[in-house]
C-alpha positions as CSV (number, residue, x, y, z in Angstrom):
1,M,191.8,37.8,-105.9
2,G,194.5,37.0,-108.3
3,T,198.0,36.0,-108.2
4,S,200.8,38.1,-106.1
5,F,204.6,37.4,-106.2
6,N,207.8,38.7,-105.5
7,V,210.9,38.3,-108.1
8,R,214.3,38.7,-106.3
9,A,217.2,38.8,-108.8
10,F,220.5,40.7,-108.0
11,E,223.4,40.5,-110.2
12,N,225.9,39.6,-107.2
13,E,223.8,36.5,-106.3
14,K,224.0,33.2,-108.2
15,E,220.6,32.6,-107.8
16,S,217.2,34.3,-108.9
17,S,213.8,33.5,-107.1
18,V,210.3,34.0,-107.4
19,F,208.0,34.0,-104.1
20,V,204.7,33.2,-104.6
21,K,202.2,35.0,-101.8
22,T,198.9,34.2,-103.3
23,G,197.7,32.2,-106.5
24,K,199.9,30.2,-108.9
25,V,203.1,30.8,-111.0
26,A,204.6,28.8,-113.7
27,L,208.3,29.1,-114.4
28,E,209.9,27.6,-117.4
29,S,213.8,27.8,-118.2
30,I,215.2,28.2,-121.8
31,D,215.4,24.5,-122.3
32,G,211.7,24.2,-122.0
33,K,211.6,22.5,-118.5
34,G,209.3,24.2,-116.0
35,I,207.8,24.2,-112.8
36,V,204.4,25.3,-111.0
37,L,204.6,27.4,-107.7
38,F,201.7,27.7,-105.4
39,A,201.2,30.1,-102.5
40,G,203.8,29.9,-100.0
41,E,206.1,28.4,-102.4
42,K,209.7,29.7,-104.1
43,G,211.1,28.9,-107.2
44,L,215.0,29.2,-107.9
45,F,216.8,29.5,-110.9
46,N,220.7,28.9,-110.3
47,R,222.6,31.0,-112.9
48,N,225.5,28.8,-112.8
49,D,223.9,25.3,-113.7
50,R,220.9,26.9,-115.3
51,L,218.4,24.8,-113.2
52,L,215.2,25.5,-111.7
53,S,214.3,24.0,-108.3
54,K,211.3,24.7,-105.8
55,E,211.3,25.2,-102.0
56,S,208.2,24.9,-99.7
57,N,210.0,26.2,-96.5
58,V,210.7,29.7,-97.6
59,L,212.2,32.4,-95.3
60,P,210.2,34.8,-93.8
61,N,211.9,37.7,-95.4
62,A,210.8,37.1,-98.9
63,I,208.3,39.9,-99.1
64,S,209.5,41.9,-96.2
65,W,209.6,45.1,-98.4
66,I,205.9,44.5,-98.4
67,T,205.4,43.5,-94.6
68,K,207.8,46.0,-93.4
69,E,209.2,43.4,-91.0
70,L,212.3,41.5,-90.8
71,V,212.1,38.0,-89.1
72,F,215.2,35.7,-88.0
73,N,214.9,32.2,-86.6
74,D,218.2,30.6,-85.9
75,T,219.5,32.3,-89.0
76,P,223.2,32.5,-89.3
77,L,224.3,36.1,-88.8
78,A,226.1,36.3,-92.4
79,K,222.8,35.2,-94.0
80,A,220.9,37.7,-92.0
81,L,223.1,40.7,-92.8
82,S,222.7,39.6,-96.5
83,E,218.8,39.9,-96.0
84,I,219.2,43.2,-93.9
85,E,221.5,44.7,-96.9
86,H,218.8,44.0,-99.4
87,Y,216.1,45.4,-97.4
88,Y,217.7,48.7,-96.8
89,G,219.5,49.1,-100.2
90,Q,222.7,49.1,-98.2
91,E,226.1,47.3,-98.4
92,F,228.0,46.6,-95.2
93,D,231.7,46.2,-95.1
94,L,232.2,42.9,-93.4
95,S,235.8,42.3,-93.9
96,E,236.7,42.6,-90.3
97,L,233.5,40.6,-89.1
98,T,233.9,37.4,-87.0
99,G,231.1,35.3,-85.8
100,G,229.2,35.0,-89.2
101,D,227.9,31.6,-88.1
102,C,226.5,32.9,-84.8
103,P,222.6,32.1,-84.9
104,L,220.2,35.2,-85.0
105,T,216.4,35.1,-83.5
106,A,214.8,38.5,-83.9
107,R,211.8,40.2,-85.1
108,F,211.9,43.9,-86.2
109,K,209.0,45.7,-87.1
110,N,209.2,48.7,-89.3
111,P,212.8,48.9,-88.4
112,E,215.2,51.8,-88.7
113,I,218.5,50.6,-90.0
114,E,220.4,52.0,-86.8
115,T,218.0,50.2,-84.4
116,V,218.9,46.9,-86.3
117,L,222.6,47.6,-86.1
118,E,222.5,48.5,-82.4
119,T,220.6,45.4,-81.6
120,L,223.1,43.4,-83.6
121,S,225.9,45.1,-81.9
122,L,224.6,44.4,-78.3
123,T,223.6,41.0,-79.2
124,F,227.1,39.8,-80.8
125,S,229.4,42.2,-79.1
126,L,230.5,43.6,-82.6
127,S,231.4,47.1,-83.4
128,V,229.7,49.2,-85.9
129,E,231.5,52.2,-87.6
130,K,230.1,54.3,-90.2
131,Y,232.1,56.0,-92.8
132,E,231.4,57.4,-96.2
133,G,227.8,56.4,-96.1
134,Q,228.7,52.7,-95.4
135,Y,228.7,50.7,-92.4
136,K,231.7,48.7,-91.1
137,L,230.9,45.6,-88.9
138,I,233.9,44.6,-86.7
139,N,234.5,41.5,-84.6
140,G,231.6,39.7,-83.1
141,R,231.0,36.4,-81.2
142,C,228.2,34.1,-80.3
143,N,226.8,34.7,-77.0
C-alpha cells in the first residue's frame, strides 16, 4: 500500500494537474500556499494566475494510460478530442471541424485509434482524413 498519483503537465495547456489514485499528496506553490489531495481528487495549478485549486469530480480519463480505457459521459466533442490526442500522443487537425460542442457518451476499452475515429465519424457524421501522419477531422454535427 502507499500513494499512487499521476501528473499531467503539457506546455500547450494552461493548467498542470495531479490526480491522486490512492493515498494523499500535498501540493505547494512557490508562495508557500498549499493544498492536500486525497484519493479520487485532482489538484490544478493554473500557469497564468499561479493559483492552486482542488477538484473532487474528476474526469474518468485522468489515468486512462493505466486503465487502457477512455470514458466519456456527455463530454463535449472538442474536450473528448483533446483527451484522445493525449492518450495516443497524436495531434489532430481540427481547423475544419464543426460540432465541437456536441456531447459524446462512449466507452473504449483498449482502443485502437482507428476504431475511436471511426466511431466518432459515424456518431457525428464527420469525415476523417489521414495525411502526413496526422488526422484531419472535417465537419460534424450533433445527432
